C-alpha positions as CSV (number, residue, x, y, z in Angstrom):
1,M,34.2,187.9,213.8
2,E,34.5,184.2,212.6
3,R,34.7,183.8,208.8
4,S,31.9,181.5,207.3
5,A,32.4,178.7,204.8
6,Q,31.6,181.1,202.1
7,G,35.3,182.5,202.1
8,F,36.9,185.7,203.2
9,A,35.8,189.3,202.3
10,G,38.3,190.7,200.0
11,T,40.7,187.7,200.1
12,G,42.1,185.6,197.2
13,I,42.3,182.2,199.0
14,P,39.6,180.4,197.2
15,G,40.9,181.4,193.8
16,A,44.6,181.6,194.4
17,G,46.2,178.6,192.7
18,P,44.9,175.1,192.4
19,R,42.7,173.4,194.9
20,V,44.2,170.8,197.2
21,P,43.4,167.5,195.6
22,A,40.8,165.2,197.1
23,Q,42.1,162.5,199.3
24,P,42.2,159.1,197.3
25,R,39.9,156.2,198.0
26,A,41.5,152.9,199.0
27,A,40.9,151.4,195.4
28,E,42.7,154.4,193.8
29,C,45.6,154.1,196.2
30,D,45.8,150.4,195.4
31,R,46.0,151.2,191.7
32,G,49.0,153.5,192.7
33,V,51.0,150.6,194.1
34,P,53.7,149.5,191.7
35,E,52.9,146.1,189.9
36,T,56.1,144.6,191.5
37,D,54.8,145.4,195.1
38,R,51.3,143.8,194.3
39,G,52.9,140.8,192.8
40,A,55.1,140.4,195.8
41,Q,52.0,140.5,198.1
42,E,50.0,138.0,196.1
43,R,52.9,135.6,196.0
44,G,53.5,136.0,199.7
45,A,49.8,135.1,200.0
46,Q,50.1,132.0,197.8
47,E,53.2,130.9,199.5
48,G,51.5,131.2,202.8
49,D,48.7,129.0,201.7
50,R,51.2,126.3,200.8
51,G,52.9,126.5,204.1
52,T,56.1,128.4,203.1
53,P,57.7,130.9,205.4
54,G,55.7,133.8,204.1
55,I,53.3,133.2,206.9
56,A,54.2,133.1,210.6
57,A,54.4,129.6,212.1
58,G,52.2,130.5,215.0
59,D,49.4,131.4,212.6
60,R,49.2,127.8,211.0
61,M,50.0,125.7,214.0
62,S,47.3,124.1,216.0
63,G,46.1,125.9,219.2
64,P,46.2,124.2,222.7
65,D,42.9,122.6,222.0
66,G,44.1,121.0,218.7
67,G,42.1,123.4,216.5
68,S,43.7,125.4,213.8
69,G,45.4,128.7,214.8
70,A,45.4,130.1,211.2
71,V,43.1,132.9,212.0
72,R,44.4,133.7,215.4
73,G,46.9,136.4,214.2
74,E,49.4,136.0,217.0
75,H,52.7,137.5,216.8
76,T,55.6,135.3,216.4
77,H,59.2,136.5,216.7
78,S,60.4,134.2,213.7
79,E,57.6,135.7,211.5
80,T,58.9,137.2,208.1
81,P,57.8,140.8,207.8
82,F,54.9,141.1,205.4
83,P,55.1,143.9,203.0
84,R,52.8,146.8,204.4
85,P,50.4,148.4,201.9
86,R,51.3,152.0,201.1
87,P,49.4,154.6,203.1
88,L,45.9,155.5,201.8
89,V,46.2,159.2,202.7
90,Q,49.2,161.3,202.2
91,R,48.3,163.4,205.1
92,S,51.6,165.3,205.4
93,S,51.4,166.4,201.7
94,V,48.0,167.9,202.2
95,R,48.9,169.5,205.5
96,G,51.9,171.0,203.9
97,Q,49.9,172.4,200.9
98,I,47.5,174.0,203.3
99,L,50.4,175.4,205.5
100,D,52.0,177.1,202.4
101,A,48.6,178.5,201.3
102,L,48.0,179.9,204.8
103,R,51.4,181.4,205.0
104,T,51.0,183.1,201.7
105,A,47.5,184.4,202.9
106,L,49.2,185.8,206.0
107,V,52.0,187.6,204.2
108,T,49.6,189.0,201.6
109,G,47.2,190.3,204.4
110,E,44.3,188.0,203.1
111,L,44.1,186.6,206.7
112,L,43.6,189.8,208.6
113,P,45.2,190.5,211.9
114,G,42.6,190.2,214.9
115,E,40.2,188.1,212.8
116,V,39.2,184.6,213.8
117,Y,39.1,181.8,211.3
118,S,37.6,178.3,211.8
119,A,39.3,175.0,210.6
120,P,36.0,173.6,209.2
121,A,35.3,176.9,207.2
122,L,38.9,177.1,205.9
123,G,38.7,173.4,205.1
124,E,35.6,173.7,203.0
125,R,37.2,176.5,200.9
126,F,40.4,174.4,200.3
127,G,38.3,171.3,199.6
128,V,39.8,169.2,202.5
129,S,38.6,168.1,205.9
130,A,39.3,170.3,208.9
131,T,42.0,168.1,210.2
132,P,44.8,169.2,208.0
133,V,43.8,172.8,208.3
134,R,43.7,172.5,212.1
135,E,47.3,170.8,212.0
136,A,48.6,173.7,209.9
137,M,47.1,176.4,212.0
138,Q,48.7,174.7,215.0
139,Q,52.0,174.9,213.3
140,L,51.4,178.7,212.6
141,A,50.5,179.0,216.4
142,L,54.0,177.8,217.1
143,E,55.5,180.2,214.5
144,G,53.7,183.1,216.5
145,A,51.4,183.9,213.6
146,V,48.0,182.9,215.1
147,E,46.6,182.0,218.6
148,V,44.1,179.5,219.5
149,V,40.6,180.7,220.5
150,P,38.9,177.8,222.3
151,N,35.7,176.5,220.6
152,R,36.0,179.1,217.8
153,G,39.2,178.6,215.7
154,F,42.5,180.7,215.4
155,R,43.0,184.4,215.7
156,V,45.6,186.0,213.5
157,I,48.0,187.9,215.9
158,V,47.9,191.4,215.9
159,R,51.4,193.2,216.0
160,G,52.8,196.7,215.7
161,T,56.1,198.3,215.0
162,R,57.5,197.4,218.4
163,E,57.4,193.8,217.7
164,L,58.9,194.1,214.4
165,A,61.8,196.2,215.8
166,E,62.4,193.5,218.5
167,L,62.6,190.9,215.8
168,A,64.9,193.0,213.7
169,E,67.2,193.3,216.7
170,V,67.3,189.7,217.5
171,R,68.0,188.8,213.8
172,A,70.8,191.3,213.9
173,L,72.3,189.7,217.0
174,I,72.3,186.4,215.3
175,E,73.2,187.1,211.7
176,V,75.5,190.0,211.8
177,P,78.3,188.1,213.8
178,V,78.0,185.2,211.4
179,M,78.2,187.2,208.2
180,L,81.2,189.2,209.5
181,R,83.0,185.9,210.1
182,L,82.0,184.7,206.7
183,A,83.2,187.9,205.1
184,R,86.7,187.2,206.6
185,T,86.9,183.6,205.7
186,V,84.7,182.6,202.7
187,P,86.4,183.1,199.3
188,A,85.1,185.6,196.8
189,A,84.2,182.9,194.3
190,R,81.8,181.4,196.6
191,W,79.8,184.5,197.1
192,T,79.7,184.7,193.3
193,E,77.8,181.4,193.3
194,L,75.1,183.0,195.4
195,R,74.4,185.8,192.8
196,P,71.3,183.7,191.4
197,F,69.7,183.9,194.8
198,A,70.2,187.7,194.8
199,D,68.9,188.1,191.2
200,A,65.9,186.1,192.1
201,T,64.9,188.5,194.8
202,V,65.1,191.3,192.3
203,R,62.9,189.6,189.8
204,A,60.3,188.7,192.7
205,A,60.3,192.5,193.8
206,T,59.5,193.6,190.3
207,T,56.4,191.6,190.3
208,G,55.2,193.5,193.4
209,C,53.9,190.3,195.0
210,R,54.7,190.3,198.5
211,A,54.3,186.6,199.2
212,T,56.7,185.8,196.1
213,Y,59.2,188.2,197.3
214,A,59.0,186.8,201.0
215,E,59.9,183.3,199.7
216,S,62.9,184.7,197.6
217,D,64.1,186.9,200.4
218,R,64.2,183.9,202.9
219,A,66.0,181.9,200.2
220,F,68.7,184.4,199.9
221,H,69.4,184.7,203.5
222,R,69.2,181.0,204.1
223,A,71.8,180.4,201.1
224,V,74.2,182.9,202.8
225,L,74.0,181.6,206.4
226,A,74.3,178.0,205.1
227,L,77.9,178.8,204.6
228,C,78.5,178.9,208.2
229,G,77.7,175.1,208.4
230,N,75.4,175.3,211.4
231,D,72.0,173.9,210.5
232,Q,70.5,174.8,213.9
233,L,71.5,178.5,213.4
234,V,70.0,178.5,210.0
235,S,66.8,177.1,211.1
236,I,66.4,179.7,214.0
237,A,67.3,182.5,211.8
238,E,64.8,181.4,209.2
239,D,62.1,181.1,211.7
240,L,62.7,184.6,213.1
241,H,62.8,185.8,209.3
242,R,59.5,184.4,208.7
243,R,57.9,186.0,211.8
244,S,59.3,189.3,210.6
245,Q,57.3,188.9,207.3
246,W,53.8,188.8,208.9
247,P,52.1,192.2,208.1
248,L,51.4,194.8,210.6
249,V,47.8,195.5,211.8
250,G,46.1,198.1,209.6
251,G,49.0,197.8,207.0
252,P,49.0,194.3,205.4
253,V,50.4,195.8,202.2
254,S,52.4,198.7,203.6
255,R,55.4,197.8,201.5
256,G,54.9,198.6,197.9
257,R,56.7,197.5,194.8
258,A,59.1,200.2,195.2
259,D,60.1,199.2,198.8
260,L,60.6,195.6,197.6
261,V,62.8,196.6,194.7
262,A,65.0,198.7,197.1
263,D,65.1,195.8,199.6
264,A,66.2,193.3,197.0
265,A,68.9,195.9,195.7
266,E,70.4,195.6,199.1
267,H,71.1,192.0,198.6
268,L,73.2,192.6,195.6
269,T,75.2,195.3,197.5
270,L,75.6,192.9,200.5
271,L,77.1,190.1,198.2
272,E,79.6,192.6,196.7
273,A,80.7,193.6,200.3
274,L,80.9,189.9,201.4
275,G,83.0,189.1,198.4
276,A,85.3,191.9,199.0
277,G,85.6,191.1,202.7
278,D,84.6,194.6,203.7
279,V,83.3,193.9,207.2
280,D,82.4,197.5,208.0
281,V,80.0,197.8,205.1
282,V,78.7,194.3,205.8
283,R,77.8,195.4,209.4
284,A,76.1,198.5,208.2
285,L,74.2,196.9,205.4
286,V,72.9,193.9,207.5
287,R,71.6,196.2,210.4
288,E,69.9,198.6,208.1
289,H,68.5,195.8,206.0
290,F,66.8,194.2,208.9
291,A,65.6,197.6,210.3
292,G,64.0,198.3,206.9
293,S,62.4,194.9,206.6
294,R,58.7,195.7,207.3
């Protein structure tokens, strides 16, 4: 059933955090342009009126019929680039805020598996147009979290334990070899530097907030894998990690606070094994960690 503009039953999206700021009007954006930029634009206009190089030659020369070509706006290769005004709408910023909010709603189970949500209804709840919501949902579709329902909106993907087991297997195939290599080559001091990331997951787990823990969990694994120096691998691994955090159908909050705390404790143990270069323990810990990440 498509959710109406009145919000979700039993969700926290309307009241979760600050609303996305309204898009500024042109006048407001003009006030946001630094004085130096506006001054440069005004001086350029004045110089152009005096015939200085601030205006393209083709714009001030007479046309073939002898008339003035000042308003023709023709492009001239010798034209001095005129400062462009800053964008009136920071579309990427709005889209990014909406994307973060929707990801949080997915992790916490506020967006229910199997349900269809329309971009206009979500946009009204967030105080924005449907366009940035639709763009964010399309990104979530690429990430495998939702699917497009023509003329209706986006349906949250329904997944079971098999899909999560498959994701865990793929993550292990990618990350285990990398971590084993890092355990053999990275000095112990470097692993000590990552302790704050592990501690952050412990603090997040104690809150019991699934979304907060999911973010800190990804940050820890990203920091570990970054030591391999392969940005593509880190990006792919994080995408798989994010997919594994979407909730199961019928069990959006299946992992309670105790499960999160136990999961976070494994990060500390893993760091110790990596620092000690104990590849056998690292191998066992990572595989178990992925298998338990539900």
